[in-house]
N, C-alpha and C positions, 0 to 999 in steps of 0.2 A: 856234408861239406865242412870245413872244419874256416870257420871265420874273420878264426882269428893271424889264419893268413894269408888271407885275404886284398892285396893293398884298397883299398877304396877310394884312392883315385887313378889307379889302372882302370876301375870299373868307371869311372866317370866319365872317364874320356871313355871308352870306348861307346858310353851311351851316348858320348858327341857324335860318335862317327856314323853307330848307326841311326841316328836323326837328322843328320844329316842325307846319310841314303836313301832316308823315310821321305823329308823333306822333297831329296833331289827323284823317286818314284810321282810326286803329286803334279812336278813340274813337267814330265814327263806326259803325265794324261793330260794340263792342262797346255799345255804345245801339241799337241795333238789336236787341240780342240782348237786351239788360234790357226793353226796353218789350215784344218776345215771347214772351217768358220767365213777363213778371208780376212782377219783378224789381223795377222804380221802382217800381209800385203797391204791391210789399205796403210798403218796407219806408219805403215814405211813411206808411202806415197804421196800421206799427206802431211809428216812431219810431226809437228810439239801441236796436241790434241787436247782440250776437254775429253771426260768420261761419254758425257751427253754429245759430241761431239760426231766421237769416234764412233760411238752405238749407231748413229741416223750413218753415218756413211756405210758404215758394214752389218748394218741392218739387220743389229742383235739387239738384245732386250738389255736398257742401262744395268739394271739394278744388278744381274751378275754380271755382266761386263763390271763392274765397278769391284763388283770379290775378284772376279780373276786381275782384275788391272794391277789390284793391291794383291796380292798372292807373286805372281808375275814380275813386280815391283821389290817383294822382297826378298825373291830367288836372285835376284839378281839380271835379270834377263833383260827388261824395259827397265826406265829411268824414267822420274815423276821430280817433277819443278813445283815447289811448293806458294812459292810466291804468286803463279802463273795456271796454279791447280790444272798442270798441265803433261799428258803422260807423251813419249818419245819414245824412238827407236833411232840409239849409236849403231852409223852401219857398219862395225866389226861386227853388230851380234845381227843385224837384217840381212846378213852372209849368212851365221851359221842359223835361223830362225827362219826367212824369208824367202833367200836368192836362191831357187831351186831351178835346179840344173850345176849347186859353182861344187865341188869335192866340197868342198868343207862347212856343206849344208847335209844340217844334222834327221831334218824333220822324216826320209827314208827310214831313220836306225830311230826312228819313235816310231812309227807308226805299224815296223814291225815288234819294236817291245808291247806296243795296245791290242795286238792283235794276239798271245800273248794272257797277257792278265783275260782275254776274251775269252778264252777256251780254259782256265783256270781249273773248268773241276777234271775235264780231260787232260790237262797236261795231270792232275794229282796222279791219276787213275792207271796213264801207264806210265809213273816211272817208278809209283808199289806196286802196279803188276810186273814190269820189266815186257808188258806187249809191246810192241812196234808200234806205230800212232804213222798210216799213210801221209807222205805230203800231200794231198789231193783233203784233206780231212782237217786244214785251218782251218781260219779265219781267209780272210778275205784279204783281210788286207795283211794279212801274213806274205802271201805272191807281189802285192801293189811297194811291200815296202819294202822286198828285197828289191824288186828292179831299182826304185828311187837311188834307191842305197851302193848300189854300185856299179850303178850308170854313167855317174861321174868321173869316175874312177876309172871304166874302161875309154871313155873319153879323153881322158886329158893322158890315159897311158897307150893303151892299143896301138894305135895306130903310128904313133911317134917312137915308137921302145921297144913294146913289148915284140912285136911282129919283125920289127930291123932286128933283133936283134937273135932272133933264127937261123942257123944256115941256109943262106941264100934263098929264101925266103921272101923276100922284097921281090924280087925278077920272074918269080912263078907269077905271084900273083899278079904281076904289072901284066906277063906276056898270056895269061890264061891258065887260071888254077882249078882243083874242085876242091872243093873247102866244108868239111863238117865242122857247129856248132849243137852239140850232144850236149842236154840238159838247160839248152836255150834261153829257159823261165818264158819271156814278157818280148823276146828275140830283138834286145839292143847288140849285141854285142856282136848279132848277125849282121845287124841294118850297116851298125859301125861300120864291117867293113865294106857288105856289099858296095857301102857309097862310096867310099875308097877306093877299089879296087872292081870298077867296073866292066873286064874284063875277064873276069875272075866268077864262077858261080858257085853262090852257098846255099847249100842248106840246113835248117835247124832243124832238132831234133827237142822231141820231150813227149817227157808222158805223161803227163798232165793234161789234160784236150783242155783245159781251161784257156788254160796258159796260150798251146800255139794259137786258141784261136785271138788272143789280143795282140800277137807277137803277132799274125799277117795282117789284123789290122791297122796294129802302128808303121810296116812297110805299105805300108799299102796308101799311109797318107807319108809318108815323110821320102818310098824313092820312089821316081820315075823309070823307073830303066825297072826291065822284066829279067834279075843276072840273080834271083832266089825264090826260096820256094822255105816252107813248113809241113812239121811232117811232127804228124803228132804217133809218136816209139818212141818203147825205153831200146836205151843203148844194145842191150843184147838183140833188138829186134829188128836193126838194121839191117836190111838190105844190100843197099847198093855200098859201093865201094871205090877203089884205085881215084882216092882219096888223096892230092899234095899234102893236107896239110886234113888233120884233123884236134881238135875245141877243146877246152871242159871246162866252166870258168865256173868255179866253186862249185863242184858240184860232184866231183866221181869221189870228195869221200861222204856225199850220202847215198852213196852206192848200195847196195846189201853183200853183193858180190865184185867191189872192184876186178881183184884180181880176173877172173872172165870176161869181165866187161874190157879192160884191158885187153884182152890178148885177144877177147874180139871184136876190137876197133881197130889192132895190130896186122890181124887178116885183112881188113880193110882199106890201109895204105899201101902206096904206090913203094916199091922194095929201096927207092930215094926219100921220101915221107917223113913229116916230120907231126904228131902225138905233143902241143905244146896244153903242160898242165896247172892250172891261173889256181892255186889253192890257199887257205887265210895261210899268216905270215908266222912260221909259232918251231921253237928250240925242239930240241929232240924230247931236253926230259922236263921232266914238270916245271923242278924249279929253274930254269927257264923263261917262263911262260907265267910266273906267277908278276902278275902287270895286268894295268890295267886293259890293257887290249888282249890279255892274258884272261882275264876276270870275264869282260865283256862274250869272248869266243864261245866260252867254257858255258858257259851259262848257255844263249844260244844253241851251244850241241849237246846240254842235257834236253834239251825242248824240244829243240828242231832235226836236227844230225843225224844225232846217234837213232834215236822215235826212228825217224825218215827208214835207214839205210836196214834196223830191227825189224823193219818189216815187210824189209823183200827178203830177196832165195840168199841163203846163206845168211845172208845179217850180219857181215863181219865184224860191222862199226867202227870204224876207224879214226868217226867225231872230229871234229873241225881244228883241234891241235893239231895232227898227225901229226908233222915233224918232213921234213926233208930226211933222213935217216929213211922210217917208214915209208913214206910213201914211193923212193927209190926203187923200195925191196921188194912191194909190190908191183910198180916197173915193168922194176926186170925181174918176177918171177913172169910174168904175164908174154917175155920174152924181148925185149927188148933190152938190146946194147947196149946202150949208150946214157942215160942222162945225168942232165947236169942242169943247175940253176944258170939259168943268165938271166934276170931280170930282177929285180922284186922296188917291192912300195914299203910307207910305212904299213900298209894292212898287209900284205898278201906278196907271196915269191911265186915265180912265175921258171918252173922244169921244161926245158928241150930234152922229147925224148927221142930216139931212131930205131928203126932196127936193123 
């Protein structure tokens, strides 16, 4: 490298950006500790408090807590009053860090990131070798974090915006429809629909048996009516048919053979049925996605989504930022004659495909 052409100011500027990212990486891990230990929840409930008082209330070690509080204050996550030597959380920051179920709460995403660091050696081997990495081989925090991150968005949008955007679907659901939720994970989307439309029947499918067990447990706890079931089966192994609606929530891009699976699911729909595809919001070109959300999605895709696809038959590896054009090509290659975007949020697009 010819050092005479290096702009040292730009070097220092980039060092500052990298140091900010490093600080953020530590903040994510410490925030995960604050979530799992209950510190955030306790701090939100008790208001301004000294380190010793908070340690007693949260039942954690006071010396470690002081370092944690200092780091979190330096990061701007919590506040410190020097006069009273107390720490506290602003209500806006409490929503992001401590209010479970709020769409702005980031703890599910923190948990996802921590899960990847926990298995970094496997991630490195997968990345270098080009091998696939099955979904079930990830740390358990990956499954819990995925559900925690996506569930609030489904709670806000699924019943009130996404389903009404589908052609005639609300009437079908109110009168009694058959619905398949493919790749349902811990079942949050299935449970929301089953609770809202009690005349319809909902089947959640996932090839990860541990997630299906969690989904069944969650449904037992949240639902009082028997209009649901969960089945441990991959999308290509679904035998039931005659569905009015088949849903895939943030799942198709993880599948090895999305065209073949979409074709199989099409065969399970009624003639006037719909497939609802919810995928990460992305443009069709790389340059469309060079922003913070794109960075997060491409990063998750490198570690989770693309390896999951490559671990399966065909291994098409769509990636989490496939974009509407490519997703439409997949669905039309599977035999769907009509594909259109019917809704979107800041992080998701919703496509409806018709036979």
